[in-house]
C-alpha positions in Angstrom: 16.1 13.2 4.7 17.6 10.6 2.4 15.3 7.6 2.0 16.0 4.3 0.3 13.2 2.0 -0.8 14.0 -1.7 -1.3 12.2 -5.0 -1.6 12.6 -6.9 1.7 11.0 -9.7 3.6 8.3 -8.6 6.0 9.6 -11.3 8.4 12.1 -9.0 10.1 11.6 -7.6 13.6 11.6 -3.9 12.4 9.1 -4.6 9.6 6.9 -6.5 12.0 7.0 -3.5 14.3 6.0 -1.2 11.4 3.0 -3.4 10.5 2.0 -3.5 14.2 2.1 0.3 14.3 -0.1 0.4 11.2 -2.6 -2.0 12.8 -2.6 0.1 16.0 -3.1 3.3 13.9 -6.1 1.8 12.0 -7.9 0.3 15.0 -9.9 3.4 16.1 -10.6 4.6 12.5 -13.1 2.0 11.4 -14.9 -1.1 12.6 -12.5 -4.1 12.8 -14.6 -6.1 10.4 -13.9 -3.4 7.7 -10.1 -3.5 8.2 -8.7 -5.8 5.6 -5.3 -6.4 7.0 -2.6 -8.8 5.8 -0.4 -10.4 8.4 3.4 -10.3 7.9 3.2 -14.0 7.1 0.6 -13.4 4.4 2.7 -10.5 3.1 5.6 -13.0 2.8 3.6 -15.1 0.3 4.7 -15.6 -3.3 2.0 -13.3 -4.6 3.1 -10.3 -2.6 6.2 -8.1 -2.8 7.0 -5.9 0.2 8.8 -2.6 0.0 10.5 -1.0 3.0 11.6 2.6 3.3 14.6 3.3 5.4 16.2 6.5 6.5 19.9 7.3 6.2 20.6 5.3 9.4 18.9 2.2 8.1 15.8 2.7 10.3 12.6 1.4 8.8 10.2 4.3 8.5 7.6 3.1 6.1 6.3 0.1 4.2 3.9 -0.9 1.4 3.3 -3.9 -0.7 2.2 -5.1 -4.2 -0.2 -8.1 -4.2 -0.5 -9.7 -7.6 -4.1 -11.0 -8.3 -3.3 -12.2 -11.8 -5.1 -11.2 -14.9 -3.3 -7.9 -15.0 -4.5 -6.7 -11.6 -2.2 -5.7 -8.8 -3.2 -4.3 -5.4 -1.4 -1.8 -3.2 -1.5 -3.1 0.4 -0.2 -2.2 3.8 0.9 1.4 3.0 2.2 3.1 6.1 4.7 5.7 7.1 5.7 6.6 10.7 4.2 9.9 11.9 7.7 11.4 12.3 8.3 11.2 8.5 4.9 12.1 7.2 5.0 15.0 4.7 8.5 14.1 3.6 7.5 12.1 0.5 8.2 8.7 2.0 4.7 7.4 1.0 5.2 8.8 -2.5 8.6 7.0 -2.8 7.0 3.7 -1.7 4.1 4.1 -4.1 6.4 4.9 -7.0 8.4 1.7 -6.3 5.2 -0.3 -6.1 3.9 1.2 -9.3 7.2 0.6 -11.2 7.3 -3.1 -10.1 3.7 -3.5 -11.1 4.6 -2.2 -14.6 7.5 -4.6 -14.8 5.2 -7.5 -13.9 2.7 -6.5 -16.6 0.0 -5.2 -14.3 -2.4 -3.1 -16.2 -4.7 -2.0 -13.4 -3.4 -1.1 -10.0 -6.1 -0.9 -7.3 -6.4 -0.3 -3.6 -8.9 -0.2 -0.8 -8.5 2.3 2.1 -10.6 3.6 4.8 -13.3 6.2 4.4 -13.6 9.6 6.1 -11.6 12.6 7.0 -9.0 10.5 8.9 -7.9 9.2 5.6 -7.5 12.6 3.8 -3.7 12.4 3.7 -3.9 8.9 2.1 -6.4 10.2 -0.5 -4.1 13.1 -1.3 -1.2 10.7 -1.8 -3.1 8.4 -4.1 -4.7 11.1 -6.1 -1.3 12.9 -6.6 0.1 9.6 -7.8 -2.5 9.3 -10.5 -5.1 7.1 -8.8 -8.8 7.9 -9.2 -11.8 6.8 -7.1 -13.7 3.8 -8.4 -16.4 1.5 -7.3 -16.0 -1.6 -5.2 -13.3 -3.9 -6.4 -12.0 -7.4 -5.9 -13.8 -9.2 -3.1 -14.3 -6.3 -0.8 -17.8 -5.6 0.5 -19.6 -2.4 -0.6 -19.4 -0.4 2.6 -19.4 3.2 3.9 -16.1 2.3 5.6 -14.1 1.8 2.5 -12.9 4.0 -0.4 -11.5 2.4 -3.6 -9.0 3.7 -6.0 -7.5 2.5 -9.4 -4.7 3.5 -11.7 -4.5 2.2 -15.2 -0.9 1.4 -16.1 -1.6 0.1 -19.7 -4.5 -0.6 -21.9 -3.7 -4.2 -22.4 -1.6 -6.8 -20.5 2.1 -7.1 -21.5 2.8 -10.0 -23.8 
């Protein structure tokens, strides 16, 4: 399957639908208070860049975002691929695009929070294959059995 990954606004109906599907997918996996979701309006903020994966027919099949926290720290947010395309490297393509933009922006440490437990095994595999390693609690997330944290160092010092 041919996939294109581009920067797009999340304020499109098909992207809103993807984010809604992501939220529905996450609901049964961990307590709601440990689901740190961004709304599409928050995703449209100046500190966040949203990537959308589309198939050869232009159908949105996945999304992910880079949130810039400043100080050389970027965060991967709202990673999701539709079940029908899982295993076809759509998540990898999204993560590669996010990582490349992070490098261009001078991000030195790319981080993420995801859920904990066997329901997240595919996500762990994606992140670890992409060079992320487990780390301790980061940013302002609570220390909880419901979260797993990852980081990927892109450079030793911030770009000048």
